[in-house]
KEVEXKE-477251 format. One record per residue (C-alpha): residue number from 0; x, y, z. Coordinates in steps of 0.001 Angstrom, whole numbers, padded with zeros to 6 digits. Each point is the difference from the previous one (the first is absolute). Layout:
<rs>
- NUM  X  Y  Z .
...
</rs>
This chain:
<rs>
- 0  -014169  -039752  001980 .
- 1  002781  -002032  -001555 .
- 2  003682  000895  -000131 .
- 3  002014  -000416  -003187 .
- 4  002678  -002665  000058 .
- 5  003354  001565  000814 .
- 6  002630  -001540  -002314 .
- 7  002778  002484  000754 .
- 8  002320  000526  002947 .
- 9  -001448  002930  001953 .
- 10  003122  000550  002082 .
- 11  002197  000099  -003077 .
- 12  -002378  002498  -001605 .
- 13  000164  002248  003063 .
- 14  003791  -000178  000044 .
- 15  000062  001061  -003633 .
- 16  -002156  003012  000860 .
- 17  002206  000854  003006 .
- 18  003109  -000119  -002172 .
- 19  -001500  002759  -002147 .
- 20  -000884  002304  002900 .
- 21  002312  002829  -001021 .
- 22  -001114  -000314  -003595 .
- 23  -003610  000286  001171 .
- 24  000645  003231  001892 .
- 25  002010  001402  -002895 .
- 26  -002760  -000863  -002457 .
- 27  -002585  001805  002097 .
- 28  002213  003060  000401 .
- 29  000514  000156  -003761 .
- 30  -003746  -000204  -000648 .
- 31  -000855  002664  002588 .
- 32  002392  002464  -001633 .
- 33  -002136  000076  -003145 .
- 34  -002504  002798  000729 .
- 35  -002943  -001795  -001583 .
- 36  -002628  002236  001606 .
- 37  -003408  -000596  -001532 .
- 38  -001187  003204  -001724 .
- 39  -003596  -001236  -000218 .
- 40  -002504  002837  000158 .
- 41  002614  002703  000541 .
- 42  -000210  001527  -003488 .
- 43  003609  001079  000512 .
- 44  001927  -000474  -003231 .
- 45  003333  000111  001823 .
- 46  -001155  -002676  002465 .
- 47  -001159  -002187  -002882 .
- 48  003290  000454  -001863 .
- 49  002010  -000787  003141 .
- 50  -002087  -003115  000692 .
- 51  000448  -001291  -003544 .
- 52  003750  000654  000081 .
- 53  000508  -001634  003409 .
- 54  -002217  -002974  -000823 .
- 55  001934  -000522  -003226 .
- 56  003228  -000093  002000 .
- 57  -001542  -002408  002488 .
- 58  -001206  -002405  -002699 .
- 59  003383  000141  -001718 .
- 60  001585  -000906  003337 .
- 61  -002246  -003067  000268 .
- 62  000774  -000947  -003597 .
- 63  003713  000151  000748 .
- 64  -000509  -001996  003198 .
- 65  -001784  -002725  -001958 .
- 66  002748  -000070  -002635 .
- 67  002746  -000316  002636 .
- 68  -001799  -002920  001621 .
- 69  -001098  -001722  -003215 .
- 70  -003721  000548  000670 .
- 71  -002657  000683  -002605 .
- 72  -001060  003646  -000156 .
- 73  -002759  001503  -002090 .
- 74  -001844  003272  000059 .
- 75  -003592  000593  -001033 .
- 76  -001163  003265  -001584 .
- 77  -002591  000454  002748 .
- 78  002741  000705  002546 .
- 79  000605  -003482  001416 .
- 80  003353  -001744  000213 .
- 81  000449  -003730  000548 .
- 82  002982  -001951  001294 .
- 83  -000527  -003737  -000383 .
- 84  001743  -003299  000612 .
- 85  -000993  -003628  -000413 .
- 86  -001883  -002106  -002487 .
- 87  -003501  -001252  -000631 .
- 88  -003196  001407  -001425 .
- 89  -001200  001563  003264 .
- 90  001492  002673  002219 .
- 91  -000149  000979  003650 .
- 92  -000211  003775  000247 .
- 93  001623  002334  002520 .
- 94  -001272  003507  -000698 .
- 95  001419  003216  001431 .
- 96  000015  003637  -001121 .
- 97  002848  002441  -000534 .
- 98  -001898  003283  000237 .
- 99  -000229  001724  003380 .
- 100  -002069  002758  001578 .
- 101  001509  003467  000549 .
- 102  002372  000184  002948 .
- 103  -001678  002955  001681 .
- 104  001694  001899  002809 .
- 105  001566  -000627  003397 .
- 106  002489  -002746  -000885 .
- 107  002989  -000600  002258 .
- 108  002036  -001339  -002930 .
- 109  -000290  000910  -003704 .
- 110  -002771  -002212  -001409 .
- 111  001823  -000997  -003200 .
- 112  003544  -000569  001264 .
- 113  -000616  -003402  001664 .
- 114  001853  000826  003215 .
- 115  000811  -003011  002221 .
- 116  -000022  000827  003726 .
- 117  -000131  -002447  002915 .
- 118  -000717  -002900  -002330 .
- 119  -002938  001838  -001584 .
- 120  -000242  001029  -003639 .
- 121  -001829  003341  -000229 .
- 122  -001675  001198  -003179 .
- 123  -003222  000348  -001913 .
- 124  -000980  -003428  -001263 .
- 125  002002  -002089  002468 .
- 126  -003277  -001639  001047 .
- 127  -002330  001117  -002770 .
- 128  001035  -001645  -002289 .
- 129  003688  -000105  -000953 .
- 130  001000  -002012  003056 .
- 131  -002181  -002933  -001090 .
- 132  001269  000390  -003582 .
- 133  003586  -000441  001226 .
- 134  -001069  -002984  002145 .
- 135  -001619  -001632  -003025 .
- 136  003181  000323  -002036 .
- 137  002141  -001558  002739 .
- 138  -002577  -002757  000571 .
- 139  000106  -000862  -003710 .
- 140  003809  -000205  -000011 .
- 141  -000049  -002215  003090 .
- 142  -002576  -002378  -001500 .
- 143  001983  -000312  -003203 .
- 144  003161  -000779  001979 .
- 145  -001781  -002980  001611 .
- 146  000086  -001718  -003383 .
- 147  -003235  -001914  000716 .
- 148  -002507  -001069  -002674 .
- 149  -002908  002379  -000567 .
- 150  -003306  -000441  -001791 .
- 151  -000659  003643  -000865 .
- 152  001644  003383  -000338 .
- 153  000467  002595  002702 .
- 154  -000972  003383  -001394 .
- 155  000864  003247  001766 .
- 156  -002399  002671  -001251 .
- 157  000901  003668  000528 .
- 158  -002805  002529  -000441 .
- 159  000543  003733  -000371 .
- 160  -003416  001599  000523 .
- 161  -001330  -001517  003220 .
- 162  -000074  003133  002149 .
- 163  -002053  001890  -002559 .
- 164  -002839  -002444  000512 .
- 165  -001017  -000537  -003623 .
- 166  002297  -003033  -000474 .
- 167  000066  000434  -003745 .
- 168  003345  -001779  000043 .
- 169  -001260  -003272  001486 .
- 170  -003324  000145  -001857 .
- 171  001741  000348  -003358 .
- 172  002603  -002603  000927 .
- 173  -002613  -002645  000812 .
- 174  -002052  000896  -003076 .
- 175  002998  -000408  -002282 .
- 176  000684  -003288  -001761 .
- 177  003243  001245  -001558 .
- 178  002988  -002236  000548 .
- 179  -002158  -002785  001356 .
- 180  -000491  001841  003290 .
- 181  -002732  -001562  002099 .
- 182  -001123  000781  003530 .
- 183  001858  -001898  002732 .
- 184  -001977  -002922  001384 .
- 185  000594  001366  003522 .
- 186  001314  003411  000972 .
- 187  001582  001339  003193 .
- 188  -000317  003757  000558 .
- 189  002262  001172  002862 .
- 190  -001619  003372  000617 .
- 191  -001675  -000098  003424 .
- 192  000679  -002084  003102 .
- 193  000636  -003568  001101 .
- 194  -001239  -002630  000470 .
- 195  -002471  -000468  -002896 .
- 196  -002348  002684  -001344 .
- 197  -002865  -001700  -001820 .
- 198  -002443  002919  000108 .
- 199  000331  003666  -000880 .
- 200  -002361  002892  000343 .
- 201  -000997  001828  -003139 .
- 202  001328  003436  -000847 .
- 203  -001709  003019  -001492 .
- 204  000745  003706  000170 .
- 205  -002964  002361  000082 .
- 206  000454  003535  -001311 .
- 207  -002166  002771  001451 .
- 208  -000308  003378  -001717 .
- 209  -002287  002979  000711 .
- 210  -002153  001165  -002884 .
- 211  000828  003662  000730 .
- 212  003344  001492  000980 .
- 213  000159  003388  001773 .
- 214  002625  000232  002716 .
- 215  -001513  001209  003289 .
- 216  000660  003464  001400 .
- 217  -001079  001482  003330 .
- 218  -001436  003476  000395 .
- 219  003341  001223  001341 .
- 220  001642  -000929  -003313 .
- 221  001710  -003139  001325 .
- 222  000153  -002731  -002711 .
- 223  000724  -003681  -000370 .
- 224  002391  -000228  -002961 .
- 225  000945  -003681  -000150 .
- 226  000323  -003333  001746 .
- 227  002347  -002668  -001358 .
- 228  000664  -003474  001370 .
- 229  001021  -003390  -001355 .
- 230  001919  -001343  -002982 .
- 231  -001552  -003444  -000515 .
- 232  -003438  -001408  000666 .
- 233  001508  -003018  001769 .
- 234  002151  001922  002522 .
- 235  -001242  001764  003130 .
- 236  001367  003569  -000397 .
- 237  002637  001102  002481 .
- 238  -000109  003654  -001058 .
- 239  -002785  002517  -000703 .
- 240  000439  003683  -000799 .
- 241  -002705  002633  000636 .
- 242  000464  003426  -001575 .
- 243  -002045  002988  001126 .
- 244  000073  003732  -000720 .
- 245  -001447  003168  001418 .
- 246  000135  003820  -000085 .
- 247  003208  001408  001453 .
- 248  -001906  002510  002150 .
- 249  -001545  -002904  001948 .
- 250  003162  -002103  000069 .
- 251  000594  000046  003766 .
- 252  -003605  -000843  000898 .
- 253  -000245  -002799  -002563 .
- 254  003335  -001540  000999 .
- 255  -001043  000103  003639 .
- 256  -003164  -001894  -000852 .
- 257  001915  -002535  -002090 .
- 258  002399  -000633  002870 .
- 259  -002822  -000267  002530 .
- 260  -001860  -002502  -002169 .
- 261  003163  -001992  -000581 .
- 262  000721  -000155  003734 .
- 263  -003572  -001021  000826 .
- 264  000018  -002585  -002797 .
- 265  003255  -001484  001264 .
- 266  -001498  -000366  003484 .
- 267  -003122  -001697  -001373 .
- 268  001742  -002270  -002527 .
- 269  003410  -001534  -000540 .
- 270  001400  002164  -002767 .
- 271  003519  000900  -001051 .
- 272  000971  003202  -001803 .
- 273  003306  000768  -001701 .
- 274  001440  003309  001316 .
- 275  -003304  001658  000839 .
- 276  -001584  002557  -002314 .
- 277  002194  001304  -002821 .
- 278  -000914  003589  -000909 .
- 279  000995  001762  -003220 .
- 280  -001007  002895  -002204 .
- 281  -002561  -000802  -002673 .
- 282  000222  000878  -003682 .
- 283  -002579  002696  000635 .
- 284  001657  002862  001903 .
- 285  -002807  000348  002540 .
- 286  -000159  -003665  001024 .
- 287  002053  -002619  001852 .
- 288  000121  -003781  -000093 .
- 289  000101  -002578  002786 .
- 290  001112  -003598  -000612 .
- 291  -000413  -002872  002452 .
- 292  001567  -003406  -000640 .
- 293  -001543  -002934  001855 .
- 294  002177  -003056  000524 .
- 295  -001305  -003549  000275 .
- 296  001344  -003499  -000403 .
- 297  -000210  -001888  -003274 .
- 298  -001263  -003565  -000213 .
- 299  -001364  -002378  -002592 .
- 300  -003499  000923  -001149 .
- 301  -001262  -003427  001041 .
- 302  001047  000688  003609 .
- 303  -001008  003614  000654 .
- 304  -000113  -000579  003758 .
- 305  003787  -000444  -000036 .
- 306  000526  003523  -001304 .
- 307  -000967  003510  001016 .
- 308  -001900  001799  -002746 .
- 309  001297  003546  -000464 .
- 310  -002820  000809  -002449 .
- 311  -002622  -000710  002662 .
- 312  001835  002291  002449 .
- 313  000210  002795  -002569 .
- 314  -003684  -000197  -000920 .
- 315  -001032  -000062  003654 .
- 316  001905  003225  000513 .
- 317  -001549  001702  -003021 .
- 318  -003471  -000864  001304 .
- 319  000802  001880  003230 .
- 320  000813  003286  -001749 .
- 321  -003579  001230  -000473 .
- 322  -000190  000232  -003777 .
- 323  -003548  000456  -001354 .
- 324  -001846  -003062  -001239 .
- 325  -000032  -000646  -003721 .
- 326  000955  -002705  -002495 .
- 327  003650  -000045  001012 .
- 328  -000491  000001  003772 .
- 329  -002675  -002691  -000315 .
- 330  002573  -002004  -001974 .
- 331  002691  000647  002632 .
- 332  -002271  -001040  002869 .
- 333  -001230  -003111  -001807 .
- 334  003589  -001016  -000820 .
- 335  001014  000597  003609 .
- 336  -002749  -002288  001297 .
- 337  000794  -002694  -002571 .
- 338  003677  000153  000923 .
- 339  -000647  -000361  003725 .
- 340  -002042  -003177  -000474 .
- 341  002271  -002901  -000947 .
- 342  -002864  -002518  000040 .
- 343  -002078  001513  -002804 .
- 344  -003085  000509  002198 .
- 345  -000315  003622  -001079 .
- 346  -000181  -001134  -003631 .
- 347  -002366  -002848  000816 .
- 348  002469  -002697  -001075 .
- 349  001153  -001450  003334 .
- 350  000019  -003802  -000194 .
- 351  002088  -002840  001373 .
- 352  000793  -003619  -000822 .
- 353  001067  -002707  002420 .
- 354  003211  -000887  -001853 .
- 355  000756  003110  -002021 .
- 356  -000884  002630  002607 .
- 357  -001662  003427  -000294 .
- 358  -000159  002466  -002845 .
- 359  002381  002920  000530 .
- 360  -000048  003552  -001330 .
- 361  002877  002473  -000284 .
- 362  000007  003572  -001338 .
- 363  003413  -000024  -001678 .
- 364  -000151  002886  -002480 .
- 365  -001568  003410  000493 .
- 366  000644  002950  -002286 .
- 367  -001818  003325  000040 .
- 368  001006  003202  -001746 .
- 369  -001475  002733  -002196 .
- 370  -000333  -002295  -003031 .
- 371  -000900  -003433  001370 .
- 372  -001230  -001948  003002 .
- 373  000294  -003746  000459 .
- 374  000103  -002623  002739 .
- 375  001096  -003584  -000632 .
- 376  -001073  -002622  002505 .
- 377  001609  -003437  -000086 .
- 378  -002518  -002774  000755 .
- 379  001035  -003544  000942 .
- 380  -003333  -001832  -000165 .
- 381  -000430  -003357  001617 .
- 382  -001054  -003359  -001441 .
- 383  -003703  -000012  -000873 .
- 384  -000008  003686  -000925 .
- 385  000478  001004  -003631 .
- 386  001528  003221  -001281 .
- 387  -003301  000845  -001700 .
- 388  -001749  -000225  003370 .
- 389  002643  002221  001576 .
- 390  -000468  002695  -002638 .
- 391  -003799  -000071  000156 .
- 392  -000105  000150  003813 .
- 393  002488  002874  000034 .
- 394  -002018  001943  -002569 .
- 395  -003212  -000461  001951 .
- 396  001619  000957  003287 .
- 397  001542  003168  -001441 .
- 398  -003283  000948  -001695 .
- 399  -001856  -000278  003309 .
- 400  002563  002025  001922 .
- 401  000208  002899  -002454 .
- 402  -003686  000138  -000910 .
- 403  -000681  002817  002472 .
- 404  002859  002175  -001244 .
- 405  -000816  -000286  -003686 .
- 406  003709  -000253  -000820 .
- 407  000395  -003284  -001901 .
- 408  003145  -002103  -000296 .
- 409  000983  -002479  -002647 .
- 410  001185  -003420  001180 .
- 411  001730  -002391  -002394 .
- 412  002779  -002560  -000225 .
- 413  003543  001226  -000538 .
- 414  002350  -002493  -001622 .
- 415  -000225  -003778  -000043 .
- 416  -002399  -001967  002182 .
- 417  000771  -003427  001475 .
- 418  -002517  -002371  001538 .
- 419  000723  -002084  003117 .
- 420  001905  -003273  -000442 .
- 421  -000422  -003401  001666 .
- 422  002150  -002996  -000934 .
- 423  -001486  -003194  001444 .
- 424  002666  -002263  001576 .
- 425  -002231  -003044  -000470 .
- 426  000181  000403  -003773 .
- 427  003787  000315  -000204 .
- 428  001582  -002308  002611 .
- 429  003360  -000227  -001789 .
- 430  000515  003772  -000015 .
- 431  -001098  000549  003587 .
- 432  001854  -003089  001187 .
- 433  003283  001229  -001472 .
- 434  -000360  003447  001534 .
- 435  -000988  -001374  003387 .
- 436  002886  -002434  000051 .
- 437  002559  002624  -001060 .
- 438  -001052  002504  002644 .
- 439  -000185  -002527  002816 .
- 440  003316  -001711  -000825 .
- 441  001879  003308  -000079 .
- 442  -001668  001830  002899 .
- 443  -001389  -002728  002221 .
- 444  -003252  001953  000266 .
- 445  -003448  -001119  -001197 .
- 446  -000983  001102  -003515 .
- 447  -003466  001402  000557 .
- 448  -002227  001503  -002688 .
- 449  -000444  003764  000123 .
- 450  -001661  002826  -001909 .
- 451  001362  003414  -000926 .
- 452  -001390  003395  -000836 .
- 453  002716  000463  -002578 .
- 454  -000561  -000619  -003665 .
- 455  002736  -001998  -001725 .
- 456  000787  -001584  -003339 .
- 457  -001560  -003194  001411 .
- 458  -003305  001376  -001280 .
- 459  001418  000019  -003518 .
- 460  000854  -003703  -000273 .
- 461  -002368  -002956  -000386 .
- 462  001424  -001826  003052 .
- 463  002080  002011  002414 .
- 464  000498  000810  003658 .
- 465  001999  002634  001836 .
- 466  002891  -001350  002061 .
- 467  002156  002380  002078 .
- 468  002352  001810  000161 .
- 469  -000759  001422  003482 .
- 470  -000370  -002491  002850 .
- 471  -002257  001618  002562 .
- 472  000156  -003184  002104 .
- 473  003658  000901  000531 .
- 474  -001031  003563  000996 .
- 475  001418  001519  -003173 .
- 476  -001366  003450  -000867 .
- 477  -001643  000482  -003372 .
- 478  001852  003011  -001422 .
- 479  -001477  000073  -003510 .
- 480  -000949  003514  -001127 .
- 481  001540  001448  003187 .
- 482  003011  002198  000649 .
- 483  003169  -001881  000976 .
- 484  -001159  -003181  -001733 .
- 485  002491  -002756  000798 .
- 486  000616  -003735  000071 .
- 487  002471  -001915  002161 .
- 488  002633  -002360  -001393 .
- 489  -001465  -002843  002046 .
- 490  -003483  000595  -001442 .
- 491  001421  000048  -003534 .
- 492  001763  -003330  000526 .
- 493  -003026  -001538  001675 .
- 494  -002257  001082  -002830 .
- 495  002379  -001280  -002671 .
- 496  000005  -003392  001754 .
- 497  -003801  -000074  000231 .
- 498  -000408  000907  -003663 .
- 499  002688  -002458  -001097 .
- 500  -001681  -002830  001908 .
- 501  -003480  000845  -001321 .
- 502  001151  000283  -003629 .
- 503  002107  -003161  000228 .
- 504  -002976  -001910  001404 .
- 505  -002320  001169  -002757 .
- 506  002389  -000693  -002882 .
- 507  001576  -003263  001234 .
- 508  -000833  -003314  -001653 .
</rs>
């Protein structure tokens, strides 16, 4: 694999990045303070309005930044902003996204205040994906300050709908010919890990719903009222709430059983409960309610093994309570089994690939109440396995398992579907050579090729790879979609140097 000729002074470039270290941290802090939480799928009008307002402020901030630094800025109606510098008919792309997932609970520092402690910047988006956006801006300024000849433009592309999964922003941007916009000849997407990600698993979310909905009730009048867990299909839920009710005359006996089951469950499994069982009077004068909140650990949906799924804990507990079988309890038990199996074996979709790795499954949304019941299972299918195959296998597996009960479930896709990606390094030696050289020069470590279970904007471009920002070879934790997300100053500077070197290599004459 060939390396591009390096016609710029690497050391000078790195010094230019270093000189902007405080500006880099300040940029990131400013971006984090815009609460650009993706409202995708929430149906919450207030969340949508807040997202649109905060994203507008964020894009205006970038527009002002470009104006102050004499950079070209343009905004596309699809929700994509571009900051560009250089000349030539072609462009090298650097694509990040400004939307973030909900913060969730259990943060040490406020997630949108960008608190700096012990050389770490804490906040939602510091890794995913505002940190890389800030690094790209500083890299561009450093390259321009070199005053070296270039043969093409450097184009920073800022998406706004990545976390929702439909990517209507990037799709519309690439489909648009307005203003002479054409796809970058090569594109770097800093939304996973180093060194070089040239393969990604696919992503599909399967929605399961029972055909009939009658909440279960025991002969003693004890009822399951609701189960609620998860906010986004791509985040392992760290909280699940089970609400139950029963007749007041049997309150002591029922609560004793609930406590006994909870104690036995805790001995058999690693579960965490917030403040035990909360008891209150029900709306009906002769009944009481009992609420149990299960606590887990959030993680990215592509790495469910790094989290602790509170929904799975909650469903396992409900199964223990002796409710009579029926459509809803069959649905609860099926969802519980699916959630426990991260490999997809229970759904008949377990596969693996030598480079890309195994298919993973994560039950990330579960909602059950008197009016609706739904489970959403995030699938990251491996190379060689299509989304159509995943859906068909899941349907067949569910049909076999519920045939005896006679309580059917519907299984269908929820939201956008993305197929696996493989970018062949043999076909694009210039791109891979530039990335390899940049990583190795800055870190001194070998730039191996890796695969990820995450789904990134790299799938949206004709020639793209994922490149950083987390360096697992340096034992950095991947904090995306987790509480207390952070990035260190040293990692920010390192990344800005890597990106500056890679972009300079690709655009130099």
